[in-house]
C-alpha positions, 0 to 999 in steps of 0.5 A: 774267675775264669769267663761265663759261658754265654746264657741264652739270650734274652731277645727283646728290647729295643737295641737291634744291633746290640742283639746282633752282636750278643747273637754273633757272641752267642754263637761264636762261642757255642761253635768254638766250644763244640768243636774244643770237646773233639779236641779230646778225640785223640787221632781220626780213627776215634772218629770212626769207632763206635762208642757204642752200638746204638749210635752213629761214629763221632764223625756224624756228630761233628758234622751233625750240628753244622748241616742243622744251621743249613736245613733250618736255614732253608725252611726259615727262607734265611737262605737259598742255596745249600752248602753240600748237599751230600754232606747236609743228607748224611749228616741230617738224622741222628739215632733215637734207638727205639730199644737197647738192641735196636742197633744201627748196623747201616754203612756210611761212606763218611767224608774225612776229618778235615773235610767236616772241619772245612765244612763247618768252617763254610757254616760258620761263615753262612751263619755269621752272614745271616745274623750280620745282615738279616734285617729283623725286629724284637722282640724275636718269637718263635714263628720269626725266621731269626728263631731258626738261628737260636735253633741252631746254637740251642741245638748245638748245645744239646750235643755238647752234651750228648756228644761229652757222653759218647767220648765218655763212652769211648775206649780210653785210648782213643780219648786224652786229657783237655785243658779245656775240659778238667775235671772236678778233683774234690772228693770224701766221705759220702754223706749220710742222705736223710729225707727232709719234708716238702710241705703241700703245694700248688706247682704251675708249669709251661710257657706263653709263646711270647716269653722273649727267651728260646725254648723248644716246643714240648715246653709252651702250654700250660699245667697246673697240678696240686701236691700233697706234702712228700718227702725228699732225700736231701742228697743226689744218690751217692756212689756211696749210697748206690753200692749198697745196692751193688752189694746187695745183689741189686742187679741180680735181683728180677724181683727189683727190676719191672719187665723192661728193665729187667730186658734190658739187664739181661740184654745188657748184662749189666751188674753195675754202673755203667761208668763204674770201672771194676779195678782190683777188688775195688771201683774207679769211675770213667770220666771224660778222658780218664779213668778216676778212684772212686769218687764216693761222695759224687752222684752216681750216674745210671738209667732211669731203669737202674734208678727205678731198681734200686728204688724198689730195693730202698722200699723194701729195706725202708718199708717206705713207699720210695721211688722217683719224683715226678715232674710236678714234684721236681718242680716242686723241689724247685720252688720249695728252695727258691730257686731261679735260672742261672744269672747272665752276669755271675757263676751259677749257685750249682755245678751247672752250665760249665761254671765249674768243672768238666765232670760231677763233684761232690754231692754236697758241694751246693746247698739249695736251702734244705737240699741240695744239688737241686738243679746241676751236677747230674739230671735227675730222672722223673717218674714222668714220661714225657707228655705235651702240656694243655696248648702245645703246638709244633714248631713248623720247622723242627716238627719231630724234635718232641713228637716222636717221644710221646709215646709213653717210653721217654722219661723227663730228665730235670735239674741239668748237669755239669755240662747243660748250658744255655736251654737245657739249663733253665728250669722249664726245660723239658728233656726226655729221653727212652729209659735204659739211655745214659746221661749225665744223670742220677736220681733222687728219691722222694717218699710219698704215699701218693701214685705217680700221675702219668699224664696221657702223652700219645697222639691218636693214630688210628687214621679212620679214628683221626680223620673222624676226631678232625670231622667232629672237632676240626677246623672248618674247611671251605666255608661248611659249617660244622656237620655234627654241631649243625645237625645237633643244633637242628634237632635242638631247635626242632625239639624246641618248636615241635617236640614234647618240650621236655629236655631230659634225656637225648640219645646220639646214635653212631655218635662217633667220637662225640661232637653231637652228643656234647653239643646235645648237651648244651640243652639236654639233661642227660645226653648218651652216645652210642657207636658201635667202635669202641675206638671211637668211645674210648676216644669220646669218653677220654675227651669228656674225662680230661678236656683234651683230644690229640691226634696226627692227620696225614698231609702229604705222603708220610708226613703228618700234622699234629692237633690237639683239640680242647672242650674248653676252646669249644665251649663245651667243658661244662656239657661234659659231665651231662654226656655218657658214652657206651659201646653198643648195636643200633640194631640191637640195643639193650632195653636200658636204652628207652624214654628218650626225648629226641634220638638223633642217628646222623650218617648211621642208617646206610652203614647199618647191616639190618637199618630195617631192624633199628627203623622198627625198634626205634619208636619204642625208645622214644617217649610219646610226642619225642622226636627221631631225627635221621640224617644220611647221605643214602650212599648204600653200600652192599659191604655195609647193607645187604640189598635187601636191606637197603630202605631206597634207592632202587627201582620198585614197580618200575619206579625209582624208589628213594630211601625218603619214600622207604622211611616213609613206609618203614616209620608210618603208624609210629611216626608222622614227617615233621621236618625235612628233607634239608640238606646238611652239607658236610667236608671229611678231611683226607688230606691235607689238599684232599677233601671229601664233600658230601650232602646229608639229607635230613628228616625230622620225625614226630613219635606219635601217641 
């Protein structure tokens, strides 16, 4: 039996020196295996010719994984000196093309292969020294500096796979067979696919941050879902099964492709899977370093758009609701098959972790209960665009590993391929690629009447909305209490002491992203939040519905940070059902918005185009004895409010006339001032190091009658 390629280590135990030795072995064997992959290239020219126009040439990837160690070690404080700043800049950032026509036309003065090989030797010495000499304790957690060592090794294992795809896409004369990368030679008749019943069940996804094994940031957090029963294909779709789609004209049938798929298909002029090679009226299959007669019983390898088009064709042909599985449904298959991660001391019971061949193999070679290839052979496209679990956090030294993929355009792949090792081989891993992207990836279809649910993935990036989201739900700054929460508490307390004592209905005018609305619902049976901005209202409504709000904030220059707020963590989950959000104009409210026991208008009146109209109308919205709570810094500006509409802040009859003077005059006859004025401070974050500190003046008015 050939030696096992080492598994990702368990980072626990009590023997630090044993762990040090295991990390050294894990690093060296990974570094060696990666370099051996480039031994498939037939000469130096193969390093500089792009296999595909969308990616860098292979010389970049030969250097990239080494520079990654140095760049991350600097950030983690494991080393202080760089080896070669020029190379560490040149090889720093790869390409995740936004679209199939997003061609990288940049020209680089690439170093020679010998120079990069020499650089890799120097990096090897640095990493070895760090592992041998750095003091650490067990378990190693994701905030520990030594986590960066695992990050570098697992990153190289990712590129072991992605570089193998590029080599497979290279012109055949640029590659040569290599004994360390021998493919499977087994092939036969493809089995007829069939459907297997998968019972209803629940899946629980996500990891705890203290789990002593390496993971990427998107694996952490929590997600749970209940799934109805469905049926799943027993086998991955084979080359033979996919041939029926090709021969039926699937690539030329526009009705089988969505808009994105149609755009890609036309641009690429695709007529068959990318690794299929037409040959004398038949087909051959491109492997890493050779073409072979088509193994019809191997899994077809396609992008997500092709897999989705096949499912639409299969649905039309069969009359059944055929589609790709969601990430949740893939986990249900995994649980149904009773699988576990690859053992540390025995070969995988799947074509996985380089334990068998350097290629795919027949789809009926590895049984997993009633199914085959639930893991291994090829990655499996899912219908789910990747998204953050509840509790997701960005790793501080790799803030752009996952977050750029939360755009609805990267679909999850599960199960791993024959070359997926380390973290990639674990069932908890969550990798995602753009739907036009090629990997060693195929698919399994399912039959289900249930729609594929896509959890919200994106982070709010609108600058003003994100600023208000942080203002309402973010961290306390400089010891100043949260402003919307504070004014809501003042309003509730005042209503309890001075109002009509009925806690039926409250109105939050100028609610923005809704924090005060949720806080008022702690006491009131029904709260309506109204804001002029549809974007703000949508954010509040989405927060009420999902319990999660995600947004980015500017830190400095182009750098941003990622934030997640949860209603349950804020203690507001049970209030969401009592809050409704509406878009509206405070100066022209619909008649239905009336009969309130309390109206809160915080930081609103000095932003209205006609505050006098609002104040003249507001009494009719309150029940007798109801309270009007106003708070404002009185920053009157003509860009918001015409000068003649100002309530105060000017000279009248030669004397200073404050906004409080104006409020007393405008509200006289309908209200009496029963509390205040009092100053309520607030802080608005502009960047990590710049905040705006303001005092809002709060007054409480009781409706007469």
